[in-house]
N, C-alpha and C positions, 0 to 999 in steps of 0.2 A: 270140846275137851282139849286142854293144853298138853302138847307132847313136851315133856320136860327134857327129853334127850336133844330136842331141837334148840334148846336154849343155851347149852354149853357144849364145849368141845375140849378135846385134850390140848393142852398147851404145847405148841411146837418147839418152845425154847427148852422145856425141861422134860419133854416127852412124857407128861403125866405124873412125874415123880415128886414135884414140888420143890426139888432141889437141883442144883447145877454143880457138877463136880469140878474142882479147881485144878486146871491143867498144870500148875506149877508143882503139883505133888507127884505127878506121873513118873518123873525121873527118879525121885527120891524112893518111891515105893517099888519101882522096878529094880533098883539097886539092892534095897533091903530083901526083897523076894529072893533074888538070886542068890545072895550071901546066906540067907536062912535055910535054904534046902541043902546047903553043903554042911553046915555046921551042927555040932552036937548041941543038945539042949543047954549044957553048962555054959557054952561059949555064947549062946544067944543073948543071955542077960549082960555080959561084958560089952557086947557090941552095941546094945541099946543105950547103955550109959556113955559109951564113947562117942556115938553118932547122933544123939539127939540135938546137939547144937546146930548141925547142918540142916536141920528141917526148916522148910518154909515157915514164915511168921503167920502167914494166912491160914484161914480154916480150910479143911479138906472139902467142905460143901458149902455152897452158897445158897441162900434163901432165894427162890425164884420170885421176883417182884412182879412178873407178867401175870401170874394168876394168884398172887398172894399166898403162895406156899401150897395152894390146893392141887395144883396140877391141871387145872381146868381154867379155860377163859370163857367169857360170853360170847355168843354168836351175835350176828346182827339183830335177830329176833330177841334174844336175851337182852340186848342193850336196850331195845325199844321198850320191852316190858319194864325193865328197871326204871327207865325214865317216866313211864306211865305211873308206876307204884310211887315213886318219889314225888310226883307232881300232886298226887292225892294225900300223901302223908304230911307234905309241908305246903300250907296254903300260900306261903310267900314264894313258892318256886317260880 
C-alpha cells in the first residue's frame, strides 16, 4: 500500500500557507496600527482617505510558486511516482 504522507511535505518557503507575505507592507501596516489604536472611530475614515496614496503598489500576499499555492511540495518519492504516472499516460514520454 502507498503511504500518501510520504509523497508530499509542507513547503518550506510559505510554511504550508500557499502564500508569501510581502515585506514592503510591514512598515505601512505598523504605522497604521499604531495610529488606529489612538484615534476615535470618526477620525479613522479621514486617515484612510489621506494615507492611501502612500501604500505600496504591490499586493499584500504573493502566490507561492514553489507548491503552486497548495502549501505542499513533492518529496523525492512523490516526484518518482509522478514521473511513472506521466510515462504511462503519455506514450510519447
